[in-house]
Structures are given as C-alpha cells and as structure tokens.
N, C-alpha and C positions, 0 to 999 in steps of 0.2 A: 867461590861463586855464590851468588845470592839469587834465589828464585823469585819470580814475580808473577802471581796468578793472572794479573791483567794482560801480561805479555804472552804467557805460555798456555793457559787454559788446559785443554786435554792433552797437550804435547809435553806436559811437565815431566813425566817419568822418562819418556823417550829422550828428550833434550838433556835431562840431568845425566842419564847414562852415557850419552855421547860426550858430554863435557868431562865426566869422570874418566872415560876411556882415553880422552885426550890429555889427561894429566892433572885435572883439578883434584886437590887433596882435601879440601874442606867444602862442604855444602851447607849453606844456611837457608832454611825454609822461612821465607818471608811472605806472609799473606795477611793483608790488612782488612779483609772482609769479615763479615759476621757469621758466615756459614760454618758453624762449629763442627758439624758432622763431616763436611767435606774436608775441612782443615785437619781433622783427626785422621781421616782415611788417608789423605795425601801424606801427612807426616809419618804415619806408620809405614806406608809403602816406600817412602824415601829413606826411612831409617833402615829398612831391610836391604834396600839397594846399596846404601853406604856400607852396611855391615859386610855384605857380599864382596865389596871391592876394597875393604879396609880403608874407607874414607871417613874422616871425622864429620859428624852430623850435628849441626846446631839449629836451634829454634830461635827465631827473632821475637823478642819481647814477651814471650808467653812461657813463664816458668812452669805452670800447671801442664801445658801441652808437652813441654820438654820432659817432664816427669812421666807423663802417661805413655809416651811413645818410646821411652827409654833412650832419648837422644843423648849425645855425648856432652851436651851443655846448652847454654843459652846466651844470646847476645842482647844486651840491654841498652836502651836509649837513655838520655838524661832524665826523661819524665817517667821511666818505667820503675819496676821494683828495684830497691836499693841492693847493692852488691852483697852486703852482709845478710840481708833477708833472703836473697836468692841462694846464698851459700847454705844458710840454715835449712832451706827447703830441699836443696839438691844434694847436699853432702859434700865432703871435701874432695872427692875424686872427679867431680864434674867440672867442665870448663865454663868459665864466666868471662865474657867479653863486654866491654863498655864503649859506647860512642862518646867521644870527647870533642867533636867538631874541631875547633881551633884553640881549645883551652888546655894548655899544658898543665896548669894547676889541677884541673879536673882529672887529668890522667894520673898525676902523682897521687892524688887522693884515692883514685880507683885502685891503683897498685897497692897502696897502704891498707886498703880495706879488703884486699884479697883477690882482685881481678887477675885473671890469667893472661889477658892481653887487652890492649886498648886500640881504638880505631880513630883516626883523624880524617877530616875531610868535610865538605867536598873540595877537591883540588881543581876540578874542571867543571864546566856546566853539566849538570845532571838532569837527565830526562825523568828519572824516577823521583828525585827530590829536588826540584828546581829552586825551592826557597830555602834549602839548607844553608846555614852560614858558610861562607867560603873560608878556606884555609890556605895559607902560604906554604909552599914546598919546604921552606927552611924550618918549619915547626917539626918536621921529621928528624932533622939533624939535631935540633935542640932536645927532642924527646929521646933520641938515641943516646945522648950524653947523660941524661938524667934518670932514665928508666931501666929496669932490669928484666922487664917482661916484653914479649913480642909486640910489634907495632904494625898495625894494618892501615893501609891507605885506601880511601873510598871516594867515589864521586866522579863520574864521567871518565873513568879510566879505560883506555884503549891499548891496543898493541903498539900504537905509535907513541903514546905518552907515558906508558907504564915504567919504562926503564929509568927515567929521571927520578921517579919516586923511590925506586929500589936503591939507586945510587945515593939518594938523600938520607936513607935510613929505614925505609919500610921493609919489614920482613915478609909481608904478605900484601897482595892486591885483592880487593873485593870488587868483583865485576858482575854486572847484570847484562846490560845491553850488548856489549861486545862479545858475549858468549851466547846469549839466547836469542838476540834479534839478528841472527845471521843464518845463512843456509846451512853451513857446516859447523855445528857447535864443537865437534871433536877437533877439527882443525884449529878453530879459534882458541880452544883451551890449550892445545899443543903449542901454539905460537906464544901465548901468554906465559906458559910454563917455561919456555925457552929463554924468556927474559931473565930468569934467575940463574941461568948457567953461564 
C-alpha cells in the first residue's frame, strides 16, 4: 500500500495501522509536498509502526529520508536517483524498487543495476497519477518470463481488477485509493490480501 498525504492528512497513522492489521505487508510513504519537518516526523512514526508489525517500510523518491528514518528501502521513479547511486548511499541490505511504467527494457536495466523489484503501470485509470503512461496487462507476463526479481503492478488497482494482474504475473499490488479512501481500511486490505491466496 502507498500513502498519500492529500488523501489521509491527520488520519495517516490510524489508516496505515488498519491496513497493516488487514494484511498489508509493505507500506510505502509517498508525500510530494515540501514540508520537510512533517515528512520526517511522519516517516519516523510509520517506520516505528511497521517495525512493530514486522512490515516492510519504503520511502518514495527520497533516499536521504529513507536513510534518516532507517526505512527498509526506497522506491525510485524514472526521474529520481539512479539505482546504483541509491545503492551506494543506502548499502547492500536495503531494498530498492524502480518504476518502469510500460518499459520492459527499463525493468531489465534496473534489474541489471541491482534493483530488488520493479513496478509496472498504470494498468487502470488512476486518481493519484492520471497522466502516468498506461501499461497493457500482458507486460506482466513478458516481464515474468524475463526478470528474476519481484514484479509490482500499480495504477487504479481495486479488489475487482487486482486478480487479473496477479494471474498475469504480478507478485505484488500497489494500492492507494482502494485501501485509504474507504470507510474500513482493514477490511479493504484483507480483501486485497485474499486475492493472493
């Protein structure tokens, strides 16, 4: 699951804990604002929450913040820090993921440079990133045949459409709205987790 400050505001920790209780195994802190102090405070609080529940904690786009709050790793976009530079800063034991949109070659390159996982998408209309390049579901099948690292699907994913992405080759689903913009985040996370069983 991926947090979004614009959606969650002060409910961030409460909703994150609900989702974790429901079965979310990875939490990515995503905040595109410039409020460095708040971002640091929230990242530390989420890092502690994830540690208590044995959940992997990643920071979106910000290697320095990942370092300072002792996150498990970082998720990088195509315009962010290069994988090898992030690895140099974070060390060999931290997780580095890379967004590849619909570019299989970018995913192969990311794997060769040491990425621990890659993310494809958006597969469906996304409220968070409506202008992100679309991806066809079959890229997951192609990636599964060529990559040796886990594959994440992202973009407009819901309880209704997630299963087809898993069947096509996704190891993980990255979800924002369908977990956080609902009354019961715990139940939503539970239902999404059940798609994998």
